[in-house]
C-alpha positions in Angstrom: 67.0 32.8 -7.7 69.8 30.3 -6.5 72.6 29.4 -8.8 73.4 25.7 -9.7 76.3 25.9 -7.3 74.1 27.4 -4.5 71.5 24.7 -5.1 74.2 22.0 -4.7 75.3 23.5 -1.4 71.7 23.4 -0.1 71.8 19.6 -0.5 74.4 19.5 2.3 74.0 20.7 5.9 76.4 20.6 8.9 75.6 18.1 11.8 75.2 20.1 15.0 77.2 17.4 17.0 79.9 16.1 14.7 80.3 19.5 12.7 80.7 17.4 9.6 78.8 18.5 6.5 76.7 15.7 5.0 74.1 15.3 2.3 70.7 16.1 3.8 69.7 12.4 3.0 72.0 11.4 5.8 70.7 14.0 8.3 67.5 14.4 10.3 66.2 18.0 10.8 64.8 18.9 14.2 62.8 21.9 15.3 61.4 23.3 18.5 57.6 22.9 18.8 55.5 25.8 20.2 55.5 24.1 23.5 59.2 23.9 23.6 59.7 20.3 22.8 62.3 19.1 20.3 60.6 17.1 17.4 62.0 15.5 14.2 60.9 17.0 10.9 61.5 14.2 8.5 59.9 16.0 5.6 61.9 19.2 6.3 59.0 21.4 6.1 58.1 22.5 9.7 58.5 26.2 10.3 61.3 27.6 12.6 64.9 27.2 12.8 66.1 23.7 12.0 68.9 21.7 13.7 70.4 19.0 11.6 71.8 15.9 13.2 73.4 12.9 11.6 70.9 10.1 11.3 72.6 7.8 13.9 71.1 6.8 17.2 74.3 7.3 19.2 74.9 10.8 17.7 71.3 11.8 18.5 71.8 10.5 22.1 74.9 12.7 22.3 72.9 15.7 21.1 70.4 15.2 23.8 73.0 14.5 26.5 75.2 17.5 25.8 72.2 20.0 25.4 73.1 20.6 21.8 69.6 21.6 20.9 69.3 24.3 23.6 72.7 25.8 22.6 72.0 25.8 18.9 68.7 27.5 19.4 69.8 29.7 22.2 66.5 28.8 23.9 65.0 26.6 26.4 63.9 23.3 25.1 62.5 20.0 26.2 64.1 16.8 25.0 62.1 13.7 25.6 64.2 11.0 27.2 62.8 8.5 24.6 63.6 10.6 21.7 66.1 8.2 20.2 63.7 5.3 20.4 60.8 7.4 19.0 62.9 8.5 16.0 64.0 4.9 15.4 60.3 3.8 15.6 59.3 6.5 13.2 61.9 5.6 10.7 60.8 2.0 10.9 57.2 3.0 10.4 58.1 5.2 7.4 60.0 2.4 5.7 57.2 -0.1 6.2 54.6 2.4 4.9 56.6 2.8 1.7 56.8 -1.0 1.4 53.1 -1.0 1.7 52.7 1.5 -1.1 55.0 -0.6 -3.3 52.8 -3.6 -2.6 49.7 -1.6 -3.5 51.4 -0.7 -6.8 52.0 -4.4 -7.5 55.7 -4.2 -7.1 56.2 -6.8 -4.2 56.4 -10.5 -4.7 56.2 -12.8 -1.6 56.6 -16.5 -1.1 59.9 -18.5 -1.6 59.1 -19.9 -5.0 57.7 -16.7 -6.5 60.6 -14.7 -5.1 63.1 -17.1 -6.6 61.4 -16.9 -10.0 61.5 -13.1 -9.9 65.1 -13.1 -9.1 65.7 -15.3 -12.1 63.8 -12.9 -14.3 66.3 -10.2 -13.3 63.5 -7.8 -12.2 64.5 -7.1 -8.6 65.8 -4.0 -6.9 65.5 -5.4 -3.3 65.5 -8.9 -1.7 63.9 -8.9 1.7 64.2 -11.6 4.4 62.4 -11.6 7.7 64.9 -11.1 10.5 63.6 -14.4 11.9 63.8 -16.3 8.6 65.4 -19.6 8.5 69.0 -19.5 7.4 68.6 -22.2 4.8 65.9 -20.2 2.9 68.1 -17.1 3.0 71.0 -19.0 1.7 69.2 -20.6 -1.2 67.7 -17.2 -2.4 71.1 -15.5 -2.1 72.7 -18.3 -4.1 70.0 -17.8 -6.7 70.9 -14.1 -6.8 74.5 -14.9 -7.0 74.0 -17.2 -10.0 72.1 -14.4 -11.9 73.9 -11.7 -13.7 72.6 -8.8 -11.9 75.1 -6.2 -13.0 77.5 -7.6 -10.5 74.8 -8.0 -7.9 75.4 -4.4 -6.9 71.9 -3.2 -7.9 70.0 -5.5 -5.6 69.6 -4.3 -1.9 69.5 -7.0 0.7 67.2 -6.3 3.7 66.9 -8.2 6.9 65.8 -5.7 9.6 62.1 -6.4 9.8 60.4 -9.3 11.6 58.0 -11.6 9.7 55.1 -10.0 11.8 56.1 -6.5 10.5 56.3 -7.6 7.0 53.0 -9.4 7.2 51.3 -6.4 8.6 52.7 -4.0 6.0 51.8 -6.3 3.1 48.5 -7.4 4.4 49.4 -11.1 4.0 50.2 -13.8 6.6 53.6 -15.3 7.5 55.7 -13.2 5.1 59.2 -14.5 5.3 60.8 -13.7 1.9 59.9 -10.9 -0.4 61.2 -9.2 -3.5 60.7 -5.7 -4.9 60.5 -5.2 -8.5 62.3 -2.2 -10.1 60.2 0.9 -9.8 60.2 4.4 -8.3 58.4 3.5 -5.2 60.9 0.6 -4.6 63.8 3.0 -4.8 62.1 5.2 -2.1 61.8 2.1 0.0 65.5 1.3 -0.5 66.4 4.9 0.5 64.1 4.7 3.6 65.8 1.3 4.6 69.4 2.6 4.1 68.7 5.5 6.6 67.1 3.2 9.0 69.9 0.7 8.8 72.4 3.5 9.4 70.5 5.0 12.3 70.3 1.6 14.1 74.0 1.0 13.4 75.0 4.3 14.7 78.0 6.5 13.8 80.2 3.5 12.7 77.9 3.1 9.7 79.2 6.5 8.4 82.8 5.7 9.2 82.5 2.5 7.2 81.0 4.5 4.3 
């Protein structure tokens, strides 16, 4: 049985590219499929030896370019040329699926007026704007957030990485431009999924800034 110290160490892994130890929440595990192809293991449950890569698109691209997977496994592997794009798409799908679950749980509010009222009630963990939303609406809602004592506003995650069409599809509603997530367990899962997606898209600089 692992000691508490050993359990804590298990929460960190070394990136095969940067050689930096990071929390596993900031890494993506990859394994070699039976056919020899490298595939992401987001749930960290696939059998076989895992290779851990920092969740950043440019670091993953470097791993593919420098044959890191083959060297780490000491085996011949196949790396799809579109692996970086596929991982980005899968992270996007995952975040939107969690958003959909939050919506089914009744934790999502949409529409400018309803979002504004929810903000004023101090029951929001994330404020979402479509990436194609008008700046005036964004400014007004963020001003509302600023005017409310939200523990210094630090507890509300601002999201602007999904288009209106993506949000509308995930929530099963038309023309979703603004949304708010109430505080809940599934909402926290969404925020975690968004944070890793944001870092993946931003690349290694996101970790330097952190």
